[in-house]
Structure formats: C-alpha cells, structure tokens
MARBAZA-526655 format. One record per residue (C-alpha): residue in one letter; x, y, z; chain. Coordinates in Angstrom, 3 decimals, padded with zeros to 6 digits. Layout:
! residues N
(r 'A', (X, Y, Z), 'A')
...
! end
This chain:
! residues 380
(r 'M', (271.310, -009.838, 226.976), 'A')
(r 'R', (274.158, -007.826, 228.530), 'A')
(r 'I', (276.426, -005.737, 226.212), 'A')
(r 'G', (279.150, -003.690, 226.522), 'A')
(r 'I', (280.194, -000.993, 223.854), 'A')
(r 'D', (283.720, 000.692, 223.191), 'A')
(r 'A', (282.598, 004.337, 223.162), 'A')
(r 'R', (285.981, 005.998, 223.746), 'A')
(r 'T', (285.616, 008.137, 220.718), 'A')
(r 'V', (281.953, 009.483, 221.342), 'A')
(r 'C', (283.240, 012.730, 222.232), 'A')
(r 'T', (285.025, 013.451, 219.029), 'A')
(r 'R', (281.891, 013.646, 217.150), 'A')
(r 'R', (283.486, 012.915, 213.901), 'A')
(r 'G', (284.130, 009.772, 212.083), 'A')
(r 'I', (283.993, 006.697, 214.407), 'A')
(r 'G', (282.828, 009.070, 217.211), 'A')
(r 'N', (279.825, 010.288, 215.074), 'A')
(r 'V', (278.984, 006.571, 214.397), 'A')
(r 'V', (279.199, 005.709, 218.254), 'A')
(r 'F', (277.110, 008.536, 218.918), 'A')
(r 'H', (274.269, 007.604, 216.890), 'A')
(r 'L', (274.473, 004.160, 217.583), 'A')
(r 'L', (273.873, 004.719, 221.323), 'A')
(r 'R', (270.998, 006.988, 220.494), 'A')
(r 'G', (269.497, 004.636, 218.110), 'A')
(r 'L', (269.745, 001.579, 220.683), 'A')
(r 'S', (267.973, 003.740, 223.247), 'A')
(r 'H', (265.019, 003.621, 220.895), 'A')
(r 'I', (264.879, 000.049, 220.652), 'A')
(r 'P', (262.549, -001.396, 223.296), 'A')
(r 'D', (263.968, -004.915, 223.969), 'A')
(r 'D', (265.100, -005.965, 227.185), 'A')
(r 'F', (268.963, -005.382, 227.464), 'A')
(r 'T', (271.597, -003.626, 229.562), 'A')
(r 'C', (274.651, -001.922, 228.077), 'A')
(r 'V', (277.736, -000.968, 229.706), 'A')
(r 'I', (279.413, 002.126, 227.820), 'A')
(r 'Y', (283.007, 002.389, 228.263), 'A')
(r 'V', (284.777, 005.610, 227.787), 'A')
(r 'D', (287.860, 007.588, 228.779), 'A')
(r 'D', (286.608, 010.957, 229.253), 'A')
(r 'P', (284.222, 012.065, 231.852), 'A')
(r 'G', (282.620, 014.453, 229.323), 'A')
(r 'A', (281.037, 011.339, 227.581), 'A')
(r 'H', (278.232, 011.209, 230.293), 'A')
(r 'E', (276.693, 014.349, 228.476), 'A')
(r 'L', (276.537, 012.636, 224.986), 'A')
(r 'V', (274.999, 009.299, 226.247), 'A')
(r 'P', (271.232, 009.021, 226.108), 'A')
(r 'V', (269.298, 008.971, 229.365), 'A')
(r 'D', (268.374, 005.438, 229.590), 'A')
(r 'S', (267.832, 003.106, 232.757), 'A')
(r 'R', (269.489, 000.149, 230.650), 'A')
(r 'F', (272.655, 002.295, 230.213), 'A')
(r 'S', (275.659, 002.639, 232.545), 'A')
(r 'V', (278.774, 004.642, 231.655), 'A')
(r 'K', (282.086, 003.623, 233.081), 'A')
(r 'I', (285.495, 005.446, 232.714), 'A')
(r 'L', (288.438, 003.454, 232.189), 'A')
(r 'R', (292.142, 004.635, 232.684), 'A')
(r 'P', (294.744, 005.332, 231.350), 'A')
(r 'K', (293.736, 007.176, 228.419), 'A')
(r 'F', (296.692, 005.983, 226.348), 'A')
(r 'Y', (294.595, 004.178, 223.661), 'A')
(r 'P', (296.553, 000.721, 223.307), 'A')
(r 'V', (296.735, 000.256, 226.969), 'A')
(r 'W', (293.202, 001.242, 227.394), 'A')
(r 'E', (292.038, -001.065, 224.816), 'A')
(r 'Q', (294.159, -003.950, 225.306), 'A')
(r 'V', (294.679, -004.066, 229.169), 'A')
(r 'G', (291.821, -001.704, 230.865), 'A')
(r 'L', (288.783, -002.745, 228.341), 'A')
(r 'P', (289.344, -006.735, 228.669), 'A')
(r 'L', (289.674, -006.405, 232.254), 'A')
(r 'S', (286.497, -004.739, 232.928), 'A')
(r 'V', (284.752, -006.961, 230.326), 'A')
(r 'V', (285.763, -009.853, 232.722), 'A')
(r 'H', (284.445, -007.781, 235.710), 'A')
(r 'D', (281.071, -007.008, 234.146), 'A')
(r 'Q', (280.393, -010.367, 232.920), 'A')
(r 'L', (279.303, -009.241, 229.541), 'A')
(r 'D', (277.693, -011.537, 226.807), 'A')
(r 'I', (278.662, -009.375, 224.035), 'A')
(r 'L', (281.479, -006.667, 223.549), 'A')
(r 'H', (281.021, -004.545, 220.704), 'A')
(r 'C', (284.033, -002.526, 219.308), 'A')
(r 'P', (282.935, 000.009, 216.600), 'A')
(r 'G', (286.374, 001.601, 216.244), 'A')
(r 'N', (288.149, -000.921, 213.829), 'A')
(r 'S', (290.067, -002.712, 216.590), 'A')
(r 'A', (289.441, -004.600, 219.979), 'A')
(r 'P', (291.161, -006.376, 222.436), 'A')
(r 'V', (293.347, -009.334, 221.382), 'A')
(r 'F', (292.482, -011.527, 224.736), 'A')
(r 'L', (288.721, -011.914, 225.709), 'A')
(r 'P', (286.920, -014.757, 227.624), 'A')
(r 'R', (285.804, -017.183, 225.278), 'A')
(r 'S', (282.183, -016.663, 226.974), 'A')
(r 'V', (282.168, -013.012, 225.503), 'A')
(r 'K', (281.062, -012.813, 221.982), 'A')
(r 'L', (282.996, -009.947, 220.088), 'A')
(r 'V', (281.175, -007.907, 217.640), 'A')
(r 'L', (283.750, -005.609, 215.632), 'A')
(r 'S', (283.022, -002.887, 213.176), 'A')
(r 'I', (285.514, -002.384, 210.686), 'A')
(r 'M', (285.161, 000.858, 208.534), 'A')
(r 'D', (287.439, -000.081, 206.024), 'A')
(r 'V', (290.925, -001.921, 205.590), 'A')
(r 'M', (292.914, 000.930, 203.808), 'A')
(r 'Y', (295.826, 000.218, 206.240), 'A')
(r 'L', (296.275, -003.254, 204.551), 'A')
(r 'F', (296.639, -001.653, 200.892), 'A')
(r 'P', (299.696, -001.671, 199.084), 'A')
(r 'A', (301.293, 001.773, 198.180), 'A')
(r 'S', (300.638, 001.063, 194.828), 'A')
(r 'K', (296.840, 001.081, 195.240), 'A')
(r 'L', (296.770, 004.115, 197.936), 'A')
(r 'P', (299.450, 006.623, 198.951), 'A')
(r 'K', (300.612, 006.540, 202.444), 'A')
(r 'S', (299.863, 009.457, 204.798), 'A')
(r 'P', (302.503, 011.762, 205.542), 'A')
(r 'A', (301.199, 012.561, 209.186), 'A')
(r 'L', (303.138, 010.390, 211.825), 'A')
(r 'Y', (300.127, 009.956, 214.101), 'A')
(r 'Q', (298.257, 008.405, 211.100), 'A')
(r 'R', (301.107, 006.236, 209.987), 'A')
(r 'I', (301.438, 005.003, 213.785), 'A')
(r 'G', (297.840, 004.369, 214.047), 'A')
(r 'R', (297.678, 002.549, 210.844), 'A')
(r 'E', (300.421, 000.265, 211.819), 'A')
(r 'Y', (298.703, -000.671, 215.138), 'A')
(r 'L', (295.551, -001.623, 213.104), 'A')
(r 'K', (297.687, -003.602, 210.697), 'A')
(r 'Q', (298.962, -005.775, 213.597), 'A')
(r 'I', (295.836, -006.055, 215.638), 'A')
(r 'V', (292.946, -005.966, 213.227), 'A')
(r 'P', (293.677, -009.365, 211.434), 'A')
(r 'I', (293.664, -011.047, 214.916), 'A')
(r 'V', (290.642, -009.736, 216.388), 'A')
(r 'A', (288.808, -010.119, 213.145), 'A')
(r 'R', (289.472, -013.920, 213.114), 'A')
(r 'R', (288.156, -013.956, 216.788), 'A')
(r 'A', (284.878, -011.828, 215.956), 'A')
(r 'A', (281.511, -013.662, 216.076), 'A')
(r 'A', (280.406, -010.916, 213.724), 'A')
(r 'I', (281.870, -008.138, 211.694), 'A')
(r 'I', (279.909, -004.967, 210.702), 'A')
(r 'T', (281.217, -002.849, 207.879), 'A')
(r 'I', (279.697, 000.323, 206.305), 'A')
(r 'S', (279.517, -000.510, 202.413), 'A')
(r 'A', (279.633, -003.463, 200.194), 'A')
(r 'T', (282.999, -001.833, 198.730), 'A')
(r 'S', (284.496, -002.298, 202.380), 'A')
(r 'R', (282.954, -005.809, 202.894), 'A')
(r 'D', (284.634, -006.996, 199.463), 'A')
(r 'D', (287.966, -005.545, 200.791), 'A')
(r 'I', (287.534, -007.324, 204.366), 'A')
(r 'L', (286.878, -010.593, 202.794), 'A')
(r 'L', (289.791, -010.012, 200.446), 'A')
(r 'Y', (292.628, -008.852, 202.820), 'A')
(r 'L', (291.282, -010.587, 206.097), 'A')
(r 'D', (290.945, -014.165, 206.860), 'A')
(r 'V', (287.288, -014.281, 207.860), 'A')
(r 'P', (283.907, -016.257, 206.627), 'A')
(r 'K', (281.739, -014.442, 204.407), 'A')
(r 'N', (278.619, -015.174, 206.403), 'A')
(r 'R', (280.173, -013.145, 209.359), 'A')
(r 'V', (280.551, -009.726, 207.475), 'A')
(r 'S', (277.411, -007.534, 207.466), 'A')
(r 'V', (276.863, -004.164, 205.813), 'A')
(r 'G', (275.164, -001.438, 207.839), 'A')
(r 'W', (275.148, 002.047, 206.005), 'A')
(r 'L', (275.752, 005.375, 207.863), 'A')
(r 'A', (273.475, 008.572, 207.357), 'A')
(r 'A', (273.908, 012.311, 207.442), 'A')
(r 'N', (273.067, 013.729, 211.057), 'A')
(r 'E', (269.852, 015.494, 211.740), 'A')
(r 'A', (271.669, 018.758, 211.979), 'A')
(r 'W', (271.919, 018.691, 208.207), 'A')
(r 'R', (268.393, 018.374, 207.547), 'A')
(r 'T', (267.913, 021.650, 209.232), 'A')
(r 'I', (267.737, 024.732, 206.843), 'A')
(r 'P', (269.717, 027.578, 208.662), 'A')
(r 'Q', (268.081, 030.870, 209.027), 'A')
(r 'V', (268.917, 033.459, 206.885), 'A')
(r 'S', (270.696, 035.548, 209.585), 'A')
(r 'Q', (272.668, 032.405, 210.224), 'A')
(r 'L', (273.955, 032.114, 206.551), 'A')
(r 'N', (274.705, 035.768, 206.444), 'A')
(r 'L', (276.936, 035.529, 209.553), 'A')
(r 'V', (278.665, 032.561, 208.181), 'A')
(r 'R', (278.937, 034.113, 204.644), 'A')
(r 'T', (280.583, 037.210, 206.219), 'A')
(r 'K', (282.820, 035.164, 208.989), 'A')
(r 'Y', (284.575, 032.956, 206.292), 'A')
(r 'D', (284.464, 035.472, 203.380), 'A')
(r 'L', (282.229, 033.712, 201.071), 'A')
(r 'N', (280.969, 036.731, 199.352), 'A')
(r 'C', (280.558, 035.213, 195.915), 'A')
(r 'P', (279.874, 031.675, 194.386), 'A')
(r 'F', (282.145, 029.087, 195.654), 'A')
(r 'V', (283.077, 025.351, 195.563), 'A')
(r 'L', (283.126, 023.583, 198.889), 'A')
(r 'A', (286.021, 020.897, 199.490), 'A')
(r 'L', (286.902, 019.071, 202.526), 'A')
(r 'G', (290.722, 019.178, 202.771), 'A')
(r 'A', (293.216, 016.858, 204.573), 'A')
(r 'V', (296.832, 016.220, 204.651), 'A')
(r 'D', (296.096, 012.558, 203.773), 'A')
(r 'P', (296.864, 012.297, 200.178), 'A')
(r 'R', (293.839, 009.882, 199.762), 'A')
(r 'K', (291.483, 013.184, 200.022), 'A')
(r 'N', (293.281, 014.431, 196.953), 'A')
(r 'T', (293.427, 018.154, 198.194), 'A')
(r 'A', (296.353, 019.175, 195.910), 'A')
(r 'M', (294.365, 017.934, 192.787), 'A')
(r 'I', (291.155, 019.823, 194.235), 'A')
(r 'I', (293.428, 023.078, 193.935), 'A')
(r 'Q', (294.893, 022.317, 190.652), 'A')
(r 'A', (291.373, 021.778, 189.425), 'A')
(r 'H', (290.163, 024.981, 190.588), 'A')
(r 'A', (293.044, 026.880, 189.018), 'A')
(r 'K', (292.282, 025.386, 185.569), 'A')
(r 'F', (288.534, 026.033, 186.127), 'A')
(r 'R', (289.221, 029.573, 186.775), 'A')
(r 'R', (290.833, 030.167, 183.334), 'A')
(r 'Q', (287.526, 028.646, 181.854), 'A')
(r 'F', (284.881, 030.236, 183.890), 'A')
(r 'T', (284.116, 033.958, 183.656), 'A')
(r 'G', (283.212, 035.807, 186.850), 'A')
(r 'P', (284.442, 035.415, 190.543), 'A')
(r 'F', (284.449, 031.673, 191.807), 'A')
(r 'K', (286.095, 030.832, 195.231), 'A')
(r 'L', (287.260, 027.633, 196.631), 'A')
(r 'A', (286.559, 026.862, 200.223), 'A')
(r 'V', (288.770, 024.217, 201.822), 'A')
(r 'I', (287.522, 022.902, 205.300), 'A')
(r 'G', (289.143, 020.623, 207.848), 'A')
(r 'L', (292.770, 021.196, 207.246), 'A')
(r 'P', (294.803, 021.230, 210.386), 'A')
(r 'A', (296.846, 024.400, 211.044), 'A')
(r 'N', (300.037, 022.932, 210.495), 'A')
(r 'G', (298.732, 021.365, 207.108), 'A')
(r 'I', (297.469, 024.859, 205.566), 'A')
(r 'G', (300.703, 026.262, 204.564), 'A')
(r 'A', (301.864, 023.769, 201.833), 'A')
(r 'F', (298.301, 023.883, 200.151), 'A')
(r 'R', (298.358, 027.741, 200.412), 'A')
(r 'G', (301.658, 027.747, 198.804), 'A')
(r 'L', (300.388, 025.638, 195.813), 'A')
(r 'A', (297.361, 027.744, 195.484), 'A')
(r 'E', (299.655, 031.080, 195.070), 'A')
(r 'R', (302.066, 029.305, 192.664), 'A')
(r 'L', (298.838, 028.537, 190.525), 'A')
(r 'G', (297.918, 032.159, 190.696), 'A')
(r 'I', (294.656, 031.470, 192.717), 'A')
(r 'G', (296.272, 032.425, 196.127), 'A')
(r 'E', (293.272, 035.249, 196.594), 'A')
(r 'E', (290.730, 033.003, 195.832), 'A')
(r 'V', (291.103, 029.967, 198.005), 'A')
(r 'I', (289.807, 030.028, 201.492), 'A')
(r 'F', (291.479, 027.740, 204.073), 'A')
(r 'A', (289.060, 027.739, 207.058), 'A')
(r 'G', (290.535, 024.772, 209.042), 'A')
(r 'F', (288.082, 023.012, 211.449), 'A')
(r 'V', (284.820, 024.657, 211.865), 'A')
(r 'S', (281.699, 023.837, 214.088), 'A')
(r 'E', (279.006, 021.798, 212.856), 'A')
(r 'N', (276.470, 024.719, 212.848), 'A')
(r 'D', (278.809, 026.616, 210.578), 'A')
(r 'L', (279.472, 023.645, 208.520), 'A')
(r 'V', (275.723, 023.034, 207.859), 'A')
(r 'A', (275.572, 026.772, 206.702), 'A')
(r 'I', (278.452, 026.291, 204.333), 'A')
(r 'Y', (277.038, 023.404, 202.691), 'A')
(r 'H', (273.796, 025.408, 202.128), 'A')
(r 'L', (275.885, 028.204, 200.785), 'A')
(r 'A', (278.045, 026.123, 198.609), 'A')
(r 'D', (277.366, 026.057, 194.779), 'A')
(r 'L', (278.670, 022.377, 194.817), 'A')
(r 'L', (280.645, 020.158, 196.747), 'A')
(r 'L', (283.901, 018.866, 195.069), 'A')
(r 'Y', (284.883, 015.541, 196.663), 'A')
(r 'P', (287.421, 013.651, 194.199), 'A')
(r 'S', (288.731, 011.167, 196.974), 'A')
(r 'L', (290.947, 008.211, 195.984), 'A')
(r 'Y', (289.187, 005.899, 198.162), 'A')
(r 'E', (286.521, 005.920, 200.848), 'A')
(r 'G', (284.912, 003.214, 202.893), 'A')
(r 'F', (281.533, 005.113, 202.803), 'A')
(r 'G', (281.851, 008.852, 201.729), 'A')
(r 'L', (279.649, 010.793, 204.393), 'A')
(r 'P', (280.162, 013.962, 203.066), 'A')
(r 'V', (278.404, 013.212, 199.694), 'A')
(r 'L', (275.237, 012.469, 201.804), 'A')
(r 'E', (275.702, 015.374, 204.023), 'A')
(r 'A', (275.633, 017.549, 200.667), 'A')
(r 'M', (272.713, 016.153, 199.079), 'A')
(r 'T', (270.908, 016.332, 202.297), 'A')
(r 'C', (271.712, 020.196, 202.245), 'A')
(r 'G', (270.711, 020.358, 198.593), 'A')
(r 'T', (273.982, 020.899, 197.280), 'A')
(r 'P', (275.259, 019.421, 193.989), 'A')
(r 'V', (277.923, 016.807, 194.244), 'A')
(r 'I', (280.832, 016.161, 192.015), 'A')
(r 'T', (282.828, 013.047, 193.478), 'A')
(r 'S', (285.031, 010.054, 192.233), 'A')
(r 'H', (284.055, 006.890, 190.783), 'A')
(r 'S', (286.566, 005.089, 193.329), 'A')
(r 'G', (285.824, 003.098, 196.207), 'A')
(r 'S', (282.398, 002.942, 197.906), 'A')
(r 'I', (281.244, 006.171, 196.694), 'A')
(r 'P', (279.373, 005.175, 193.492), 'A')
(r 'E', (277.444, 002.540, 195.873), 'A')
(r 'I', (276.535, 005.533, 197.967), 'A')
(r 'A', (275.832, 008.156, 195.635), 'A')
(r 'G', (273.777, 006.160, 192.942), 'A')
(r 'D', (272.682, 008.415, 190.089), 'A')
(r 'A', (272.615, 011.693, 192.370), 'A')
(r 'A', (276.290, 012.721, 191.704), 'A')
(r 'V', (278.694, 013.524, 188.878), 'A')
(r 'M', (281.153, 010.999, 188.759), 'A')
(r 'V', (284.997, 011.693, 187.773), 'A')
(r 'N', (288.088, 010.192, 187.725), 'A')
(r 'P', (289.890, 011.546, 190.634), 'A')
(r 'R', (293.308, 011.516, 189.075), 'A')
(r 'D', (292.186, 013.248, 185.849), 'A')
(r 'V', (292.166, 017.180, 186.372), 'A')
(r 'D', (290.355, 017.881, 183.011), 'A')
(r 'E', (287.717, 015.286, 183.727), 'A')
(r 'I', (287.057, 017.050, 187.167), 'A')
(r 'V', (287.392, 020.725, 185.402), 'A')
(r 'A', (284.956, 019.467, 182.818), 'A')
(r 'A', (282.411, 018.303, 185.394), 'A')
(r 'M', (282.643, 021.511, 187.289), 'A')
(r 'M', (281.835, 023.571, 184.335), 'A')
(r 'R', (278.922, 021.499, 183.630), 'A')
(r 'V', (277.340, 021.691, 187.044), 'A')
(r 'T', (278.242, 025.433, 187.246), 'A')
(r 'T', (276.532, 026.319, 183.841), 'A')
(r 'D', (273.786, 023.858, 183.457), 'A')
(r 'S', (270.638, 025.035, 185.417), 'A')
(r 'V', (268.876, 021.818, 184.721), 'A')
(r 'L', (271.501, 019.499, 185.561), 'A')
(r 'R', (271.829, 021.294, 188.997), 'A')
(r 'E', (268.136, 021.037, 189.553), 'A')
(r 'N', (268.077, 017.124, 188.807), 'A')
(r 'L', (271.271, 016.940, 191.036), 'A')
(r 'V', (269.492, 018.641, 194.138), 'A')
(r 'A', (266.419, 016.476, 193.627), 'A')
(r 'K', (267.962, 013.157, 193.230), 'A')
(r 'G', (270.280, 014.062, 196.042), 'A')
(r 'K', (267.786, 014.782, 198.274), 'A')
(r 'M', (265.751, 011.605, 197.480), 'A')
(r 'R', (268.980, 009.462, 197.625), 'A')
(r 'A', (270.083, 010.833, 201.254), 'A')
(r 'E', (266.425, 009.783, 202.664), 'A')
(r 'A', (267.536, 006.153, 201.984), 'A')
(r 'F', (269.934, 006.259, 204.713), 'A')
(r 'S', (268.730, 006.218, 208.395), 'A')
(r 'W', (271.017, 006.003, 211.831), 'A')
(r 'Q', (267.864, 004.498, 213.365), 'A')
(r 'R', (267.699, 001.621, 210.774), 'A')
(r 'T', (271.580, 001.153, 211.440), 'A')
(r 'A', (271.075, 000.819, 215.032), 'A')
(r 'E', (268.214, -001.620, 214.565), 'A')
(r 'K', (270.198, -003.731, 212.201), 'A')
(r 'T', (273.150, -003.802, 214.756), 'A')
(r 'F', (270.945, -004.770, 217.411), 'A')
(r 'E', (269.680, -007.680, 215.248), 'A')
(r 'I', (273.194, -008.706, 214.734), 'A')
(r 'Y', (273.655, -008.852, 218.548), 'A')
(r 'K', (270.570, -011.018, 218.910), 'A')
(r 'N', (271.828, -013.298, 216.002), 'A')
(r 'V', (275.135, -013.764, 217.934), 'A')
(r 'M', (273.529, -014.661, 221.030), 'A')
(r 'D', (271.511, -017.308, 219.200), 'A')
(r 'G', (274.716, -018.633, 217.578), 'A')
(r 'K', (273.573, -017.841, 214.095), 'A')
! end
C-alpha cells in the first residue's frame, strides 16, 4: 500500500498541524507493510517527521496554498503512483486520477453554517480561507472514498451540509499531547508565574478574534464575577494576536478590570502547560467546536473546566466539566462562583477530568486511520 499524506501544516504544531504531527508519529508505530510519501512546503518539516524507512518527505513548490494544493500536489500524486492520498486539512485537490483513492479529514463545516447560527469572523484571512473551503470541500467530499472527522457532532454536520453517504464518514477523536501529561517542576512553575504576572488565583481563557471563541463574553463574565467574589482573582487571556488585543483590553478597562486581565498573546507549549497547571480553572464558553481540545488539555493537567453545552463539547467532556449556556453571562458567573468556592466540586472535577482525558489517545486515532486506509484499499 503506497500512501501519500498532505503534511503541509506539520510545522505549525497547532490545530491541524498538531493532528498531522501525531498521525505521522502514530503511523510510524504500526508494523504493517506500507510506504508513505509525506508532502510538505517547508524544509523544516524533516525534523518533525519520524525517522522511518517507510517514510519519504517531498517538498512541493510554490508555497501559495491554493496552487500548492490544486496544482503541485496532484502532479506529485501522479508521479509518485499512489494508491491513497490522505488530506487531513479539510480540503483536497479537485482533480486526481481515478486510480487514487482519496481519504479526506474534515474537522468541521462551520464555513457552511448560516450567519444566524454562527457569527462570521472579522479577520480577513479567516474569511478568505473559509470561502475557499466553501467552494472546494463539497466537491472533494463527494469524490472521497472515506471521510474522517473528529466528533459525532461534526459527523452529523457533515451529513447535513454535504452530499455524502453516511457509511463513508468515520469519527476519530483527538487527544491531548504528551506534554500536557508532564507535571512541570516547581522552578518552572515559579518562572512562568513571574513571567506572566500570575501572582494570585486566576481564570485561564484561550482568546481569539473570531467571535466563536466568545472572548468578549469571557471578559464580561469575569467583570461580573469580580463584583461577587471577595479577594484577588485575575483573568489570563492567552492566544490573541497582537493586533487583536487592543479592543479586548479596552473592553476590560471600560468594565473596570483593566488591571486584572492579562493578555499574553501566543505562548510556547512549555509555558502553556505550566499556565494550565497554575490556573484555578479553565473558562471555555465557545459558541461552537468541532472537538474542543483545550478541554482535554486542562483535564489532563488537573485543571477544573467550565465550558459550553454547544457543539461537540458535551461529547468530549462527558460529566467531567461544568456546562453552561455560552450566551448567558449570569449562568457563566454562577458556574465560576461554584467552582471557585466549592472544594468538593473542584476535587470531583479534577478526578473525573483526569479519567476522562485517559479515554483519548493519539495512537488509537492513528490506528483507526490506518484501518480506514486498509478498508479503502479493499473497497469497503
């Protein structure tokens, strides 16, 4: 079996890039007889691909994504005489030889949702990217021999918005990285606490310009929470781009909590693991997620989670998190009060969270993916 994998995102090590990294690592631990051509656009990808005699890395040019995917990739697929091409990044080449079986990973189909269901992102690059997906995905999904998605919720959305047979869509859950299972040393925790000014109890939130992540609601909820909770309690908003911090900082200042909200932007994985361990809770009231990986990351670190009952999150979190309506600030604040003041609830959330996180494994995901490859080859 000769497989090709679109690994263009592997150097990013966030989102889909993280999925690709762990897929390659998992496939390298499968003893079956196969070869795999790994297509990338960055020479640095060599360092992230497992050393395996069955793997070969091929750098394609130009890097401009639509041309890379729609011209460079299919030409290489023909040259390399593949049996299967796996595209893990939601889209794929429109034109492929009929002899090549396409396996397509679709994380979600949010770009097909009406504005009444989910607000559009104000970021131009996201709007352009989603318009590209809106045009390409329905075409390549119909061509795919198999579609892999990351939750039952995403599977249902795919079947609702795309014209594909139900038996072609499989679910393969994601998992928290091994780094999240490592308990940082006290010296590392102290260093991170000082570096980010986390010198008192704090709520951790993962911010974004995309309104789907509900960053404005998080700040509003914290302002209301601070009027009810006695004692210091900060809010650390991680992950906002530099050009997106200003508006949210202005909101915090207008609400009177400007000095209590820390905007750290993007941080290294090592620092983020330490921040998870230091946090008193993760507040993650996203309006929609195809999976919701930060929920598992927090649970792996023993951090209590407050999250939303929307999208796939209830499926992923099970009974190991406090669920709220992400559009109801009072409900969010009430949950924050419960988690920060009820020690028994916190202990239960920590224990259940760690057990829940153990149900997810990157290796099992890779093994299921390889099983799909074999089924596709057998015409199942």
